[in-house]
DRENTORKOL-3810 file (N, C-alpha, C; in nm, 4 decimals):
REM DRENTORKOL-3810
@n.u->0.0841; n.v->-0.1167; n.w->0.0077; ca.u->0.0130; ca.v->0.0173; ca.w->0.0024; c.u->0.0463; c.v->0.1282; c.w->0.0335
@n.u->0.0551; n.v->0.2150; n.w->-0.0865; ca.u->0.1115; ca.v->0.3468; ca.w->-0.0803; c.u->0.0741; c.v->0.4546; c.w->0.0186
@n.u->0.2062; n.v->0.5263; n.w->0.1057; ca.u->0.1242; ca.v->0.6211; ca.w->0.1577; c.u->0.2316; c.v->0.8116; c.w->0.1578
@n.u->0.1207; n.v->0.8993; n.w->0.1286; ca.u->0.2149; ca.v->0.9968; ca.w->0.1053; c.u->0.1784; c.v->1.0838; c.w->0.2751
@n.u->0.2675; n.v->1.1694; n.w->0.2988; ca.u->0.2911; ca.v->1.2880; ca.w->0.3759; c.u->0.2750; c.v->1.3875; c.w->0.3067
@n.u->0.1914; n.v->1.4603; n.w->0.5068; ca.u->0.2966; ca.v->1.6249; ca.w->0.4475; c.u->0.2619; c.v->1.6067; c.w->0.5727
@n.u->0.3989; n.v->1.6655; n.w->0.5768; ca.u->0.4457; ca.v->1.7073; ca.w->0.6820; c.u->0.5104; c.v->1.8357; c.w->0.8209
@n.u->0.4993; n.v->1.8510; n.w->0.8988; ca.u->0.4956; ca.v->1.9856; ca.w->0.8504; c.u->0.6465; c.v->1.9770; c.w->0.9476
@n.u->0.7619; n.v->2.1361; n.w->0.8795; ca.u->0.8538; ca.v->2.1164; ca.w->0.8448; c.u->0.9542; c.v->2.1342; c.w->0.9629
@n.u->1.0108; n.v->2.0997; n.w->1.0652; ca.u->1.0656; ca.v->2.0419; ca.w->1.1361; c.u->1.0336; c.v->1.8936; c.w->1.2454
@n.u->0.8837; n.v->1.8258; n.w->1.0895; ca.u->0.8978; ca.v->1.7273; ca.w->1.2472; c.u->0.9726; c.v->1.6241; c.w->1.1791
@n.u->0.9855; n.v->1.5601; n.w->1.2455; ca.u->1.1670; ca.v->1.4539; ca.w->1.2846; c.u->1.0867; c.v->1.2907; c.w->1.0769
@n.u->1.1180; n.v->1.3031; n.w->1.0331; ca.u->1.0468; ca.v->1.2368; ca.w->0.9180; c.u->1.0741; c.v->1.0655; c.w->0.9172
@n.u->1.0428; n.v->0.9745; n.w->0.9823; ca.u->1.0983; ca.v->0.8321; ca.w->0.9433; c.u->1.2490; c.v->0.7811; c.w->0.7930
@n.u->1.3123; n.v->0.6988; n.w->0.8183; ca.u->1.3717; ca.v->0.7105; ca.w->0.7464; c.u->1.3290; c.v->0.5984; c.w->0.6275
@n.u->1.1923; n.v->0.6435; n.w->0.5879; ca.u->1.1543; ca.v->0.4843; ca.w->0.5335; c.u->1.1322; c.v->0.5983; c.w->0.4156
@n.u->1.0954; n.v->0.6753; n.w->0.4621; ca.u->1.0170; ca.v->0.7960; ca.w->0.3664; c.u->1.1145; c.v->0.8700; c.w->0.3461
@n.u->1.1192; n.v->0.9852; n.w->0.1600; ca.u->1.1427; ca.v->1.0458; ca.w->0.0863; c.u->1.1229; c.v->1.2183; c.w->0.0849
@n.u->1.1089; n.v->1.3040; n.w->0.1052; ca.u->1.0755; ca.v->1.4386; ca.w->0.0918; c.u->1.0511; c.v->1.4741; c.w->-0.0116
@n.u->0.9424; n.v->1.4940; n.w->-0.0642; ca.u->0.9181; ca.v->1.4734; ca.w->-0.2166; c.u->0.9408; c.v->1.6746; c.w->-0.3039
@n.u->0.8409; n.v->1.6737; n.w->-0.2458; ca.u->0.8177; ca.v->1.7732; ca.w->-0.2230; c.u->0.7899; c.v->1.9431; c.w->-0.1105
@n.u->0.6850; n.v->2.0188; n.w->-0.1072; ca.u->0.7014; ca.v->2.1423; ca.w->-0.0219; c.u->0.5374; c.v->2.1901; c.w->-0.0647
@n.u->0.5072; n.v->2.2101; n.w->0.0295; ca.u->0.3541; ca.v->2.2499; ca.w->0.0561; c.u->0.3253; c.v->2.4029; c.w->0.1894
@n.u->0.3142; n.v->2.5161; n.w->0.0968; ca.u->0.2933; ca.v->2.5832; ca.w->0.1889; c.u->0.1757; c.v->2.6390; c.w->0.2067
@n.u->0.1271; n.v->2.6848; n.w->0.3116; ca.u->-0.0268; ca.v->2.8123; ca.w->0.3122; c.u->-0.0340; c.v->2.8695; c.w->0.3022
@n.u->-0.1138; n.v->2.8680; n.w->0.2305; ca.u->-0.1041; ca.v->3.0530; ca.w->0.1840; c.u->-0.1765; c.v->3.2196; c.w->0.2217
@n.u->-0.2584; n.v->3.0884; n.w->0.3666; ca.u->-0.2735; ca.v->3.1866; ca.w->0.5015; c.u->-0.1775; c.v->3.2195; c.w->0.5359
@n.u->-0.1212; n.v->3.1415; n.w->0.6117; ca.u->-0.0157; ca.v->3.1248; ca.w->0.7437; c.u->0.0826; c.v->3.0828; c.w->0.6847
@n.u->0.1302; n.v->3.0949; n.w->0.6037; ca.u->0.2701; ca.v->3.0471; ca.w->0.5619; c.u->0.3599; c.v->2.9140; c.w->0.6890
@n.u->0.2306; n.v->2.8141; n.w->0.6945; ca.u->0.2901; ca.v->2.6677; ca.w->0.7434; c.u->0.3846; c.v->2.6261; c.w->0.6396
@n.u->0.5277; n.v->2.5422; n.w->0.6719; ca.u->0.5579; ca.v->2.4794; ca.w->0.5221; c.u->0.5893; c.v->2.3155; c.w->0.5507
@n.u->0.5237; n.v->2.1923; n.w->0.4870; ca.u->0.4911; ca.v->2.0643; ca.w->0.5189; c.u->0.5763; c.v->2.0024; c.w->0.4028
@n.u->0.6399; n.v->1.9608; n.w->0.4480; ca.u->0.7147; ca.v->1.8514; ca.w->0.2689; c.u->0.6021; c.v->1.6762; c.w->0.2763
@n.u->0.6361; n.v->1.7333; n.w->0.1264; ca.u->0.5152; ca.v->1.5986; ca.w->0.0961; c.u->0.6758; c.v->1.4970; c.w->0.0965
@n.u->0.6474; n.v->1.3576; n.w->0.1640; ca.u->0.7362; ca.v->1.2551; ca.w->0.2249; c.u->0.6349; c.v->1.1220; c.w->0.1415
@n.u->0.7216; n.v->1.0654; n.w->0.0732; ca.u->0.6914; ca.v->0.8991; ca.w->0.0369; c.u->0.7456; c.v->0.8511; c.w->0.0778
@n.u->0.6847; n.v->0.7014; n.w->0.0860; ca.u->0.7595; ca.v->0.5874; ca.w->0.1509; c.u->0.8088; c.v->0.5667; c.w->0.0639
@n.u->0.9794; n.v->0.5323; n.w->0.0276; ca.u->1.0360; ca.v->0.4763; ca.w->-0.0485; c.u->1.0636; c.v->0.3843; c.w->-0.1333
@n.u->0.9591; n.v->0.2469; n.w->-0.1008; ca.u->0.9156; ca.v->0.2070; ca.w->-0.2248; c.u->0.8171; c.v->0.2337; c.w->-0.2831
@n.u->0.7309; n.v->0.3013; n.w->-0.2508; ca.u->0.6708; ca.v->0.3469; ca.w->-0.3217; c.u->0.6954; c.v->0.5324; c.w->-0.3895
@n.u->0.7523; n.v->0.5575; n.w->-0.4373; ca.u->0.7753; ca.v->0.6924; ca.w->-0.3941; c.u->0.7534; c.v->0.7534; c.w->-0.5836
@n.u->0.6852; n.v->0.8542; n.w->-0.6015; ca.u->0.6721; ca.v->0.8664; ca.w->-0.7448; c.u->0.5910; c.v->1.0358; c.w->-0.7933
@n.u->0.7456; n.v->1.0382; n.w->-0.8401; ca.u->0.7408; ca.v->1.2019; ca.w->-0.8468; c.u->0.6600; c.v->1.2496; c.w->-0.9648
@n.u->0.5867; n.v->1.1850; n.w->-1.0231; ca.u->0.4590; ca.v->1.2088; ca.w->-1.0840; c.u->0.3671; c.v->1.3096; c.w->-1.0432
@n.u->0.3292; n.v->1.2390; n.w->-0.9042; ca.u->0.2183; ca.v->1.2421; ca.w->-0.8061; c.u->0.2421; c.v->1.3758; c.w->-0.7568
@n.u->0.3632; n.v->1.4372; n.w->-0.7212; ca.u->0.3944; ca.v->1.4757; ca.w->-0.5372; c.u->0.3492; c.v->1.6913; c.w->-0.6226
@n.u->0.3330; n.v->1.7151; n.w->-0.7618; ca.u->0.2405; ca.v->1.8077; ca.w->-0.8031; c.u->0.0844; c.v->1.8483; c.w->-0.7455
@n.u->-0.0150; n.v->1.7355; n.w->-0.7560; ca.u->-0.0716; ca.v->1.7353; ca.w->-0.7304; c.u->-0.0599; c.v->1.7399; c.w->-0.6173
@n.u->-0.0454; n.v->1.6220; n.w->-0.5406; ca.u->-0.0898; ca.v->1.6242; ca.w->-0.3828; c.u->0.0145; c.v->1.8025; c.w->-0.3244
@n.u->0.0544; n.v->1.7811; n.w->-0.3100; ca.u->0.1248; ca.v->2.0018; ca.w->-0.2662; c.u->-0.0380; c.v->2.0224; c.w->-0.3523
@n.u->-0.0592; n.v->2.0339; n.w->-0.3927; ca.u->-0.2561; ca.v->2.1193; ca.w->-0.4059; c.u->-0.3144; c.v->2.0763; c.w->-0.3071
@n.u->-0.3604; n.v->1.8957; n.w->-0.3510; ca.u->-0.4096; ca.v->1.8182; ca.w->-0.2025; c.u->-0.3817; c.v->1.9448; c.w->-0.1019
@n.u->-0.2742; n.v->1.8879; n.w->-0.0756; ca.u->-0.2342; ca.v->1.9258; ca.w->0.0395; c.u->-0.2223; c.v->2.1293; c.w->0.1033
@n.u->-0.2232; n.v->2.1985; n.w->-0.0273; ca.u->-0.2165; ca.v->2.3297; ca.w->0.0481; c.u->-0.3584; c.v->2.3391; c.w->0.0545
@n.u->-0.4367; n.v->2.2872; n.w->-0.0432; ca.u->-0.6486; ca.v->2.2493; ca.w->-0.0052; c.u->-0.6497; c.v->2.2770; c.w->0.1195
@n.u->-0.6810; n.v->2.1340; n.w->0.1619; ca.u->-0.6399; ca.v->2.1006; ca.w->0.3278; c.u->-0.6152; c.v->2.1829; c.w->0.4402
@n.u->-0.4683; n.v->2.2436; n.w->0.4053; ca.u->-0.4247; ca.v->2.3536; ca.w->0.4895; c.u->-0.5378; c.v->2.4465; c.w->0.4939
@n.u->-0.5230; n.v->2.5430; n.w->0.3919; ca.u->-0.5287; ca.v->2.6697; ca.w->0.4575; c.u->-0.7485; c.v->2.6302; c.w->0.3806
@n.u->-0.8010; n.v->2.5747; n.w->0.3953; ca.u->-0.9175; ca.v->2.5500; ca.w->0.4427; c.u->-0.9634; c.v->2.5286; c.w->0.5996
@n.u->-0.9098; n.v->2.4723; n.w->0.6491; ca.u->-0.8746; ca.v->2.5612; ca.w->0.8070; c.u->-0.9304; c.v->2.6250; c.w->0.8136
@n.u->-0.8448; n.v->2.7783; n.w->0.7861; ca.u->-0.8455; ca.v->2.9047; ca.w->0.8589; c.u->-0.9793; c.v->2.8802; c.w->0.7956
@n.u->-1.1428; n.v->2.8406; n.w->0.7281; ca.u->-1.2243; ca.v->2.9168; ca.w->0.7590; c.u->-1.3055; c.v->2.8778; c.w->0.8775
@n.u->-1.2713; n.v->2.7648; n.w->0.9908; ca.u->-1.2986; ca.v->2.7393; ca.w->1.0933; c.u->-1.2673; c.v->2.8286; c.w->1.1891
@n.u->-1.3744; n.v->2.8841; n.w->1.2606; ca.u->-1.3522; ca.v->2.9950; ca.w->1.3574; c.u->-1.2741; c.v->2.9611; c.w->1.4751
@n.u->-1.2724; n.v->2.8601; n.w->1.5425; ca.u->-1.1872; ca.v->2.7859; ca.w->1.6627; c.u->-1.0803; c.v->2.7577; c.w->1.6112
@n.u->-1.0193; n.v->2.7286; n.w->1.4931; ca.u->-0.8862; ca.v->2.7186; ca.w->1.4493; c.u->-0.7374; c.v->2.7717; c.w->1.5635
@n.u->-0.7091; n.v->2.6943; n.w->1.5521; ca.u->-0.5629; ca.v->2.7477; ca.w->1.5870; c.u->-0.4050; c.v->2.6577; c.w->1.5585
@n.u->-0.3923; n.v->2.5794; n.w->1.5279; ca.u->-0.3115; ca.v->2.5601; ca.w->1.4318; c.u->-0.2952; c.v->2.4469; c.w->1.3737
@n.u->-0.1754; n.v->2.4027; n.w->1.2451; ca.u->-0.2120; ca.v->2.3305; ca.w->1.1770; c.u->-0.1359; c.v->2.1828; c.w->1.1769
@n.u->-0.2478; n.v->2.1250; n.w->1.2382; ca.u->-0.2481; ca.v->1.9895; ca.w->1.2615; c.u->-0.0397; c.v->1.9592; c.w->1.1822
@n.u->0.0472; n.v->1.8522; n.w->1.2110; ca.u->0.1796; ca.v->1.7958; ca.w->1.2329; c.u->0.2433; c.v->1.7634; c.w->1.1406
@n.u->0.1011; n.v->1.6319; n.w->1.1300; ca.u->0.0771; ca.v->1.5250; ca.w->0.9721; c.u->-0.0286; c.v->1.5315; c.w->0.9131
@n.u->-0.0500; n.v->1.5146; n.w->0.8558; ca.u->-0.1881; ca.v->1.4711; ca.w->0.6560; c.u->-0.1333; c.v->1.3902; c.w->0.6349
@n.u->-0.2209; n.v->1.3452; n.w->0.5827; ca.u->-0.2451; ca.v->1.1288; ca.w->0.5588; c.u->-0.2885; c.v->1.2371; c.w->0.3523
@n.u->-0.2729; n.v->1.2339; n.w->0.2796; ca.u->-0.3061; ca.v->1.2675; ca.w->0.1224; c.u->-0.3391; c.v->1.1392; c.w->0.1074
@n.u->-0.4317; n.v->1.1691; n.w->0.0075; ca.u->-0.4969; ca.v->1.0364; ca.w->-0.0482; c.u->-0.4491; c.v->0.9973; c.w->-0.1649
@n.u->-0.4262; n.v->0.9370; n.w->-0.2309; ca.u->-0.3612; ca.v->0.8253; ca.w->-0.3568; c.u->-0.4406; c.v->0.9133; c.w->-0.4689
@n.u->-0.3370; n.v->0.9573; n.w->-0.5937; ca.u->-0.3880; ca.v->1.0337; ca.w->-0.6436; c.u->-0.5449; c.v->0.8772; c.w->-0.8145
@n.u->-0.6269; n.v->0.9233; n.w->-0.7936; ca.u->-0.6751; ca.v->0.8485; ca.w->-0.8914; c.u->-0.6853; c.v->0.8781; c.w->-1.0213
@n.u->-0.6602; n.v->0.7857; n.w->-1.1027; ca.u->-0.6575; ca.v->0.7983; ca.w->-1.2683; c.u->-0.8269; c.v->0.7674; c.w->-1.3257
END
């Protein structure tokens, strides 16, 4: 099973994962690494995953109770 994550900068990443790209929250400028399990790393998916991650983290700012982003978000596999 493929595993893809958006991990907030400053968080430790297991050696099983590769940093493949970077997503930035357009509202608060929080930085997240897009990480893939080394055994299923796919550079072709990164651009779409950055867009997905930014949509998720930006959407959190809509909530009046929002205080801060999570440290890790699971990014769904792109479907064809």
